[in-house]
PAMILO-865373 format. One line per field, with one value per residue (C-alpha): residue in three letters; x, y, z. Coordinates in nm, 4 decimals. Example, Ala and Ser with C-alpha at 12.3 -4.5 7.8 and 13.67 -1.06 7.14 Angstrom:
BEGIN
res	(ALA  SER)
x	(1.2300  1.3670)
y	(-0.4500  -0.1060)
z	(0.7800  0.7140)
end
This chain:
BEGIN
res	(MET  GLY  HIS  PRO  VAL  GLU  ARG  GLU  SER  GLY  ALA  ALA  ALA  GLY  SER  GLY  LEU  PRO  PRO  GLY  GLN  ARG  LEU  GLN  ARG  GLY  TRP  PRO  VAL  THR  HIS  TYR  GLY  PRO  VAL  PRO  LYS  PHE  ARG  PRO  GLU  ARG  TRP  GLU  PHE  ARG  VAL  PHE  GLY  ALA  THR  ALA  ASP  GLY  ASP  LYS  HIS  THR  TRP  ASP  HIS  GLU  GLU  PHE  THR  ALA  LEU  PRO  TYR  THR  THR  VAL  VAL  ALA  ASP  LEU  HIS  CYS  VAL  THR  LYS  PHE  SER  MET  VAL  GLY  ALA  GLU  TRP  GLY  GLY  ILE  PRO  ALA  ARG  ALA  ILE  VAL  ASP  LEU  ALA  PRO  PRO  ALA  PRO  ASP  VAL  THR  HIS  VAL  MET  VAL  TRP  ALA  GLU  TYR  GLY  PHE  SER  SER  ASN  LEU  ARG  LEU  SER  ASP  PHE  VAL  SER  ASP  ARG  THR  ILE  PHE  ALA  THR  HIS  LYS  ASP  GLY  GLU  LEU  LEU  THR  ALA  GLU  HIS  GLY  PHE  PRO  VAL  ARG  LEU  ILE  VAL  PRO  HIS  LEU  TYR  ALA  TRP  LYS  GLY  PRO  LYS  TRP  VAL  ARG  GLY  VAL  GLU  TYR  MET  THR  ALA  ASP  ARG  ARG  GLY  PHE  TRP  GLU  GLU  ARG  GLY  TYR  HIS  ASN  ILE  GLY  ASP  PRO  TRP  LYS  GLU  GLN  ARG  TYR  SER  TYR  GLN  GLU  GLU  PRO  GLY  ASP  GLY  PRO  GLU  LEU)
x	(1.0180  1.1082  0.9031  1.1143  0.9312  1.0811  0.9365  1.0223  1.0327  0.7508  0.3924  0.3559  0.5619  0.3851  0.5746  0.3355  0.2649  0.5011  0.3778  0.1017  -0.0384  -0.3618  -0.4293  -0.6326  -0.8045  -0.8623  -0.6552  -0.7619  -0.6804  -0.4690  -0.3110  -0.2358  -0.3931  -0.5977  -0.4911  -0.2754  -0.3755  -0.1910  -0.0476  0.2294  0.3343  0.4343  0.5581  0.9330  1.1296  1.4390  1.7658  1.9427  2.1573  2.4885  2.5068  2.8773  2.8933  2.7180  2.4749  2.0555  1.9307  1.5818  1.3502  1.0201  0.7287  0.7865  1.1359  1.0836  0.8161  1.0550  1.3578  1.3802  1.1044  1.0881  0.8189  0.8441  0.5884  0.6212  0.3910  0.3077  0.2670  0.1293  0.1402  -0.1866  -0.1702  -0.2964  -0.1036  -0.1628  0.0184  0.1589  0.1193  0.2806  0.4326  0.5612  0.7885  1.1289  1.3812  1.5456  1.9006  1.8373  1.7943  2.1032  2.3236  2.2037  2.2515  2.4807  2.5608  2.8564  3.0608  2.9845  2.6070  2.4610  2.0793  1.8684  1.4994  1.2520  0.9915  0.6609  0.3895  0.3120  0.6354  0.5935  0.9031  1.0458  1.4052  1.5798  1.9147  2.0851  2.1268  1.7360  1.6989  1.9199  1.7543  1.7064  1.3477  1.2839  1.1117  0.9464  0.5865  0.3695  0.1480  -0.0117  -0.0879  -0.0295  -0.2547  -0.1511  -0.2258  -0.4837  -0.4652  -0.5769  -0.2762  -0.0136  -0.0029  0.1925  0.4562  0.4713  0.7756  0.7610  1.0083  0.8590  1.1178  0.9859  0.6291  0.4582  0.4906  0.8713  0.7370  0.5383  0.2844  0.2969  0.6993  0.8779  1.2342  1.5279  1.7911  2.1065  2.2214  2.5581  2.4129  2.0127  1.7067  1.3940  1.1081  0.7753  0.6167  0.9517  0.9112  0.5682  0.6731  0.7154  1.0160  1.3409  1.4051  1.0346  1.0795  0.7725  0.9388  1.1148  0.7526  0.9186  0.6276  0.6989  1.0119  0.9910  1.0867  1.4014  1.7717  2.0630  2.1892  1.8382  1.7718  1.9824  2.2307  2.1230)
y	(-3.0127  -2.7272  -2.4691  -2.1321  -1.8286  -1.5286  -1.1884  -0.8732  -0.4965  -0.2982  -0.2744  -0.6256  -0.5688  -0.2347  0.0427  0.1669  0.2022  0.3550  0.6874  0.7583  0.3726  0.2676  -0.0825  -0.3117  -0.6205  -0.8924  -0.8837  -0.7203  -0.8889  -0.6004  -0.7275  -0.6175  -0.8242  -1.1832  -1.4302  -1.7220  -2.0702  -2.3120  -2.6289  -2.8008  -3.0409  -2.6900  -2.4870  -2.4435  -2.1867  -2.0645  -1.8564  -1.7369  -1.4626  -1.3632  -1.7068  -1.8079  -2.0841  -1.9654  -2.2136  -2.1971  -2.3438  -2.4816  -2.6660  -2.8495  -2.7606  -3.1072  -3.0039  -2.6759  -2.7280  -2.9538  -2.6688  -2.6098  -2.4669  -2.1615  -1.9310  -1.5363  -1.3315  -0.9906  -0.6791  -0.6346  -0.2859  -0.2090  0.1516  0.1861  0.2390  -0.0342  -0.2342  -0.5845  -0.6866  -1.0085  -1.2589  -1.5750  -1.6403  -2.0070  -2.1036  -2.0771  -1.8691  -1.6401  -1.7104  -2.0627  -1.9978  -1.7846  -2.0769  -2.3230  -2.1095  -1.8309  -1.5472  -1.3920  -1.1997  -0.8814  -0.9516  -0.6011  -0.6947  -0.9255  -0.9443  -1.1224  -1.2376  -1.3918  -1.4555  -1.2916  -1.1104  -0.9188  -0.8167  -0.6510  -0.5437  -0.5455  -0.4715  -0.7964  -0.6983  -0.6392  -1.0212  -1.2188  -1.0712  -1.3522  -1.2137  -1.2583  -1.5677  -1.7277  -1.7874  -2.0733  -2.0438  -1.7648  -1.8366  -2.1835  -2.2294  -2.2345  -1.9096  -1.8774  -1.8212  -1.4673  -1.3887  -1.5352  -1.9143  -2.1259  -1.8840  -1.4970  -1.3270  -1.1160  -0.8890  -0.7404  -0.4175  -0.2750  -0.1784  -0.4792  -0.4394  -0.5627  -0.9241  -1.0170  -1.2806  -1.5647  -1.5876  -1.8036  -1.7125  -1.4868  -1.3131  -1.2580  -0.8434  -0.7289  -0.3351  -0.2345  -0.1755  -0.1184  -0.3618  -0.3415  -0.0802  0.1100  0.1662  0.2895  0.5695  0.3632  0.4461  0.1954  0.1017  0.1198  0.1650  0.1929  0.3854  0.6349  0.6288  0.5788  0.5457  0.7535  0.8124  1.1645  1.1064  0.9406  1.0798  1.0491  0.6557  0.5528  0.4327  0.3150  0.5256  0.6409)
z	(-1.0197  -0.7714  -0.7375  -0.5267  -0.4410  -0.5202  -0.3950  -0.5033  -0.2961  -0.4937  -0.4726  -0.3554  -0.0165  0.0259  -0.0683  -0.3369  -0.7224  -0.9453  -1.0734  -1.2660  -1.1816  -1.0350  -0.8843  -1.0552  -0.9688  -1.1836  -1.4652  -1.8266  -2.1445  -2.3677  -2.6330  -3.0328  -3.3310  -3.3237  -2.9788  -3.2409  -3.2344  -3.0157  -3.2410  -3.0452  -3.3237  -3.4773  -3.2082  -3.1424  -2.9190  -3.0657  -2.9515  -3.2521  -3.3394  -3.1895  -3.0060  -2.8307  -3.0825  -3.3567  -3.3460  -3.3366  -3.0863  -3.0276  -2.8248  -2.9239  -2.6420  -2.4749  -2.4455  -2.3472  -2.0720  -1.8697  -1.8390  -1.4945  -1.3474  -1.0953  -0.9608  -0.8489  -0.6951  -0.8811  -0.9922  -1.3466  -1.4449  -1.7984  -1.9523  -1.9723  -1.6241  -1.4445  -1.1949  -1.0578  -0.7608  -0.5896  -0.9179  -0.8693  -1.2402  -1.2889  -1.5889  -1.6959  -1.6019  -1.8560  -1.6683  -1.7550  -2.1459  -2.1685  -1.9365  -2.2304  -2.5055  -2.4066  -2.6133  -2.7233  -2.5323  -2.7388  -2.6953  -2.5053  -2.6403  -2.6864  -2.9442  -2.7951  -3.1125  -3.0605  -3.2951  -3.6048  -3.6136  -3.3026  -3.1455  -2.7951  -2.6979  -2.3983  -2.2568  -2.2036  -1.8558  -1.7948  -2.0037  -1.7887  -1.4315  -1.1696  -1.1842  -1.6001  -1.6414  -1.9508  -1.7895  -1.8520  -1.5159  -1.3115  -0.9395  -1.0061  -1.3141  -1.6987  -1.8671  -2.0635  -2.4740  -2.4185  -2.1529  -2.4101  -2.3328  -2.4132  -2.2566  -2.2130  -2.1141  -1.7824  -1.6894  -1.3529  -1.3335  -1.6886  -1.8151  -1.9296  -2.2862  -2.2677  -2.2018  -2.5199  -2.5369  -2.7112  -2.7198  -3.0029  -2.9528  -2.8443  -3.0762  -2.9507  -3.0653  -3.0505  -3.1150  -3.0072  -3.2343  -3.1229  -3.1192  -3.2594  -2.9799  -2.9748  -3.3406  -3.3011  -3.0061  -2.7027  -2.4456  -2.5703  -2.1868  -2.0383  -1.6529  -1.4345  -1.1738  -1.3969  -1.5946  -1.8857  -2.1545  -2.4667  -2.7203  -2.6880  -2.2575  -2.3893  -2.2670  -2.4490  -2.4222  -2.3947  -2.7432  -3.0717  -3.1735  -3.5153)
end
């Protein structure tokens, strides 16, 4: 199993934090709702929606964890204003999922689905970034349940709410729609370097067409 390490230019590289953020030592636990119980015999990761072949693609837990593994050293910026820098995230790159289950040509966005129906929408371009990863490990250790075990999405260039814990699948979409926090007043894109925290900050084109 290869473990290439990619490093981003950002706080970890000494260029500072996004505006309004503070450096965090350690990793606070932040989430909405209870921590789900992991049942490996029932766990399934699925890709559905506007797939290129029109089919749903699924992996059980053993199959999913056997997919190509990589590591990315990247910061995590929480909208609550803490930033954790220089973490090593290990897991399956989102690009590998896209290669195995390609989207239809007209797909523009994805909805990442997690336990309890939690969801977060992303532009396809953000999802297929070489740095977006379905993390199973942090700093060489399995994620804990409170931090998203068995799988959480890490999108280093966006606020951390765009990377849900306890991910169960990806829906390909031909038009954008808001996810859980986006429906509750958070910015549709969530770029920390532009401090895109809340929906009232959105510019024309940032959100779904009404």
